[in-house]
Backbone as JSON, one array per atom type, in Angstrom:
{
  "sequence": "MPAHEVRTITRQVQVISVEALDEQSGGLTELLAADPDADPMVVVQSRETLRLLAVAVAQLGERDQLVVQLYYQENRTLAEIGRLLGVTESRVCQLHTRLVGRLRGRMAELASG",
  "N": [[110.01, 124.63, 102.02], [107.32, 125.85, 100.47], [104.2, 125.07, 101.01], [102.42, 124.77, 98.5], [104.21, 124.03, 96.88], [104.8, 121.5, 97.54], [102.38, 119.95, 97.44], [102.4, 120.35, 94.73], [104.42, 118.61, 93.72], [103.96, 116.53, 94.97], [101.7, 115.6, 93.41], [102.87, 114.81, 91.0], [104.0, 112.62, 91.4], [105.34, 109.49, 90.13], [103.74, 106.81, 89.07], [104.73, 103.55, 90.14], [104.85, 100.3, 88.27], [102.9, 97.37, 89.28], [103.67, 95.26, 88.22], [106.28, 95.74, 87.39], [107.69, 94.93, 90.03], [107.65, 92.71, 89.96], [109.72, 91.69, 88.37], [112.14, 92.81, 89.7], [114.89, 91.21, 91.08], [115.61, 91.5, 93.85], [113.41, 92.28, 95.2], [110.67, 94.53, 96.28], [112.3, 96.51, 98.32], [114.79, 96.88, 97.56], [114.42, 97.68, 95.18], [113.52, 100.32, 95.84], [115.49, 101.11, 97.32], [117.86, 103.75, 98.69], [119.94, 104.93, 96.82], [123.28, 106.43, 97.07], [124.19, 108.11, 95.08], [121.81, 108.84, 93.88], [119.29, 111.4, 92.42], [117.91, 113.36, 94.74], [115.26, 114.14, 94.28], [114.29, 111.95, 93.09], [114.57, 109.86, 94.84], [112.59, 111.11, 96.97], [110.26, 110.74, 95.57], [110.3, 107.92, 95.11], [110.04, 107.06, 97.54], [107.45, 108.13, 98.31], [105.99, 106.67, 96.41], [106.19, 104.15, 97.72], [104.84, 104.78, 100.09], [102.61, 105.49, 98.78], [101.74, 102.83, 97.6], [101.99, 100.96, 99.86], [99.67, 101.98, 101.26], [97.51, 101.41, 99.31], [97.54, 98.82, 99.13], [96.76, 98.09, 102.08], [94.25, 98.69, 101.87], [93.27, 96.46, 100.39], [91.32, 93.62, 100.12], [91.38, 90.86, 102.61], [92.53, 88.29, 101.62], [93.53, 89.22, 99.26], [95.54, 90.76, 100.35], [97.42, 88.71, 101.48], [97.8, 87.6, 99.26], [99.51, 89.27, 97.88], [101.4, 89.55, 100.06], [102.62, 87.17, 99.62], [103.43, 86.66, 97.4], [105.38, 88.94, 96.54], [106.52, 89.49, 98.78], [107.46, 87.43, 100.01], [108.56, 86.03, 97.88], [106.78, 83.65, 96.33], [105.71, 81.12, 94.06], [103.02, 81.3, 91.99], [101.92, 78.61, 92.17], [102.76, 77.75, 94.61], [101.34, 79.42, 96.27], [99.03, 78.91, 95.36], [98.58, 76.1, 96.72], [98.8, 76.85, 99.16], [96.54, 78.72, 99.73], [94.46, 76.55, 99.13], [93.42, 76.52, 96.58], [93.55, 76.7, 92.73], [96.58, 76.87, 90.72], [96.0, 78.34, 88.59], [93.49, 80.05, 89.43], [95.17, 81.57, 91.47], [96.8, 83.41, 89.57], [94.36, 84.26, 88.5], [93.38, 86.06, 90.5], [95.77, 87.43, 91.14], [96.0, 89.07, 89.02], [93.6, 90.76, 88.86], [93.94, 92.11, 91.32], [96.08, 93.27, 91.04], [95.4, 94.99, 88.91], [93.41, 96.78, 90.54], [94.92, 97.56, 92.53], [96.71, 99.4, 90.76], [94.81, 101.09, 89.86], [93.78, 102.1, 92.68], [96.16, 103.56, 93.23], [96.77, 105.46, 91.15], [94.47, 107.23, 91.87], [95.2, 107.99, 94.54], [97.6, 108.91, 94.12], [96.6, 111.19, 92.56], [95.2, 112.99, 94.18]],
  "CA": [[109.35, 124.34, 100.92], [106.18, 125.72, 100.6], [102.86, 123.9, 100.93], [101.93, 124.66, 97.06], [105.15, 123.02, 96.1], [104.81, 120.06, 98.19], [101.32, 119.6, 96.52], [102.4, 119.88, 92.88], [105.33, 117.61, 93.65], [103.06, 114.9, 95.25], [100.64, 115.14, 92.2], [103.59, 114.38, 89.82], [104.52, 111.25, 91.89], [105.05, 108.51, 89.14], [103.32, 105.36, 89.86], [105.51, 102.52, 89.66], [103.84, 99.47, 87.74], [103.17, 96.46, 90.26], [104.35, 94.29, 87.39], [107.84, 96.1, 87.61], [108.03, 94.76, 91.08], [107.82, 91.21, 89.73], [110.98, 91.86, 87.51], [113.35, 92.78, 90.28], [115.41, 90.03, 91.64], [115.93, 91.9, 95.2], [112.18, 92.37, 95.57], [110.59, 95.72, 96.54], [113.38, 96.84, 99.07], [115.89, 96.97, 96.88], [113.61, 98.68, 94.25], [113.45, 101.52, 96.49], [116.59, 101.6, 98.14], [118.29, 104.73, 98.47], [121.54, 105.32, 96.07], [124.01, 107.74, 97.68], [124.43, 109.06, 94.1], [120.64, 109.43, 93.3], [118.77, 112.65, 92.65], [116.9, 113.43, 95.93], [113.98, 114.17, 94.22], [113.91, 110.54, 92.51], [114.22, 109.16, 96.01], [111.35, 111.22, 97.57], [109.14, 110.14, 94.62], [110.34, 106.38, 95.27], [109.36, 106.91, 98.84], [106.17, 108.58, 98.34], [105.15, 105.59, 95.96], [106.07, 103.19, 98.27], [103.84, 105.06, 100.89], [101.08, 105.06, 98.42], [101.39, 101.52, 97.57], [101.4, 100.59, 101.2], [98.17, 102.38, 101.42], [96.68, 100.96, 98.53], [97.59, 97.44, 99.56], [96.23, 98.13, 103.12], [93.21, 98.76, 101.29], [92.78, 95.27, 99.93], [90.74, 92.49, 101.28], [92.56, 90.16, 103.47], [92.98, 87.53, 101.13], [94.37, 89.81, 98.32], [96.76, 91.17, 101.02], [97.9, 87.68, 101.83], [98.65, 86.91, 97.98], [100.48, 90.14, 97.77], [102.71, 89.05, 100.88], [103.43, 85.77, 99.79], [104.13, 86.76, 95.83], [105.89, 89.99, 96.43], [107.73, 89.73, 100.07], [108.06, 86.1, 100.05], [108.67, 85.49, 96.29], [106.58, 82.27, 96.42], [105.28, 81.0, 92.95], [101.66, 80.87, 92.04], [101.46, 77.58, 92.48], [102.78, 77.45, 96.13], [100.24, 80.24, 96.66], [97.62, 78.1, 95.42], [98.42, 75.2, 97.76], [98.67, 77.52, 100.4], [95.02, 78.97, 99.77], [93.56, 75.92, 98.49], [92.94, 76.85, 94.91], [94.5, 76.13, 91.57], [97.59, 78.01, 90.41], [94.95, 79.03, 87.45], [92.84, 80.73, 90.3], [95.8, 82.68, 92.02], [97.02, 83.95, 88.77], [93.29, 85.39, 88.22], [93.5, 86.89, 91.7], [96.97, 88.43, 90.93], [95.68, 89.88, 87.85], [92.52, 91.47, 89.51], [94.51, 92.87, 92.47], [97.39, 94.38, 90.25], [94.52, 96.2, 88.55], [92.9, 97.32, 91.71], [96.48, 98.77, 93.11], [97.07, 100.44, 90.13], [93.62, 102.4, 89.94], [93.93, 102.8, 93.71], [97.3, 104.23, 93.24], [96.41, 106.59, 90.55], [93.59, 107.98, 92.76], [95.67, 108.64, 95.7], [98.64, 110.13, 93.44], [95.93, 112.75, 91.79], [95.01, 113.66, 95.31]],
  "C": [[108.07, 124.93, 101.32], [104.9, 124.88, 100.33], [102.32, 123.53, 99.5], [102.95, 123.94, 96.46], [105.12, 122.04, 96.1], [103.8, 119.32, 97.31], [101.47, 119.33, 94.98], [103.47, 119.1, 92.91], [104.52, 116.51, 93.71], [102.36, 114.54, 93.74], [101.75, 114.65, 91.0], [104.59, 113.2, 90.24], [104.44, 110.42, 90.64], [104.73, 107.3, 89.69], [104.23, 104.3, 88.97], [104.71, 101.18, 89.45], [104.05, 98.29, 88.81], [103.89, 95.52, 89.28], [105.78, 94.59, 87.6], [108.06, 95.56, 89.0], [108.43, 93.18, 90.76], [109.36, 91.04, 89.05], [112.19, 92.16, 88.08], [113.69, 91.63, 91.15], [115.43, 90.42, 93.15], [114.37, 92.29, 95.8], [111.81, 94.09, 95.78], [111.5, 96.59, 97.54], [114.43, 97.4, 98.46], [115.22, 98.02, 95.53], [113.89, 100.1, 94.44], [114.23, 102.05, 97.34], [117.47, 102.79, 97.74], [119.73, 104.76, 97.97], [122.22, 106.52, 96.45], [124.34, 108.6, 96.16], [123.05, 109.4, 93.29], [120.13, 110.68, 93.55], [117.57, 112.35, 93.75], [115.65, 113.63, 95.65], [113.22, 112.83, 93.6], [113.54, 109.83, 94.06], [113.18, 109.72, 96.91], [110.11, 110.64, 96.71], [109.05, 108.51, 94.93], [109.5, 106.47, 96.75], [107.85, 107.26, 99.02], [105.41, 107.49, 97.41], [105.11, 104.54, 96.63], [104.83, 103.43, 99.18], [102.35, 104.76, 100.1], [100.85, 103.49, 98.08], [101.0, 100.78, 98.66], [99.74, 100.79, 101.37], [97.22, 101.84, 100.77], [96.46, 99.3, 99.02], [96.65, 97.22, 100.87], [94.67, 98.11, 102.87], [92.32, 97.67, 100.81], [92.15, 94.56, 100.91], [91.84, 91.5, 101.86], [93.06, 89.16, 102.47], [93.97, 88.04, 99.92], [95.77, 90.4, 98.91], [97.82, 89.79, 101.07], [98.41, 87.26, 100.54], [99.72, 88.09, 97.75], [101.72, 90.05, 98.85], [103.13, 87.99, 100.32], [104.03, 85.93, 98.31], [105.37, 87.53, 96.1], [106.98, 90.1, 97.69], [108.15, 88.61, 99.94], [108.16, 85.38, 99.02], [108.15, 84.04, 96.33], [105.88, 82.21, 95.3], [103.83, 81.15, 93.39], [100.91, 79.52, 92.47], [101.74, 76.9, 93.78], [101.62, 78.25, 96.69], [98.88, 79.46, 96.78], [97.28, 76.94, 96.42], [98.24, 75.64, 99.07], [97.12, 77.74, 100.79], [94.06, 77.83, 99.62], [92.64, 75.9, 97.37], [94.31, 76.46, 93.89], [95.25, 77.37, 91.33], [96.99, 78.86, 89.33], [93.97, 80.32, 88.43], [93.68, 81.87, 90.89], [96.03, 83.56, 90.94], [95.78, 85.02, 88.48], [93.22, 86.45, 89.43], [94.43, 87.71, 91.9], [96.77, 89.33, 89.97], [94.82, 90.92, 88.35], [93.2, 92.42, 90.53], [95.62, 93.69, 91.98], [96.59, 95.36, 89.59], [93.92, 97.08, 89.37], [94.02, 98.15, 92.23], [96.85, 99.59, 92.04], [96.05, 101.27, 89.93], [93.79, 103.04, 91.47], [94.86, 104.16, 93.55], [97.5, 105.45, 92.76], [95.45, 107.61, 91.28], [94.3, 108.74, 93.65], [96.77, 109.7, 95.19], [97.98, 111.54, 93.16], [95.17, 113.24, 93.06], [93.84, 113.54, 95.8]]
}
């Protein structure tokens, strides 16, 4: 595939809303798991989205990365995260809302080149 086609396709990658990850009972892995009947382009886009999300999360602060890990990977509740961080559930909710916005913005920047 020519480089210009790869760049074009990369720009067309659809960003998955981080809130959509909340709605997936199986978590991020199942959301992006390859279905043998899936369109190869969809699989490529999903993998690219996962890569962009990983880059965006890596650019968060240490505390925000911990919130992402606990909430999305370990399926902890906001109350549990609050207890682990020594803050209120309300504060964790604020942190989560802020980091979701930051991730959305960063992923949009990364996807646009």
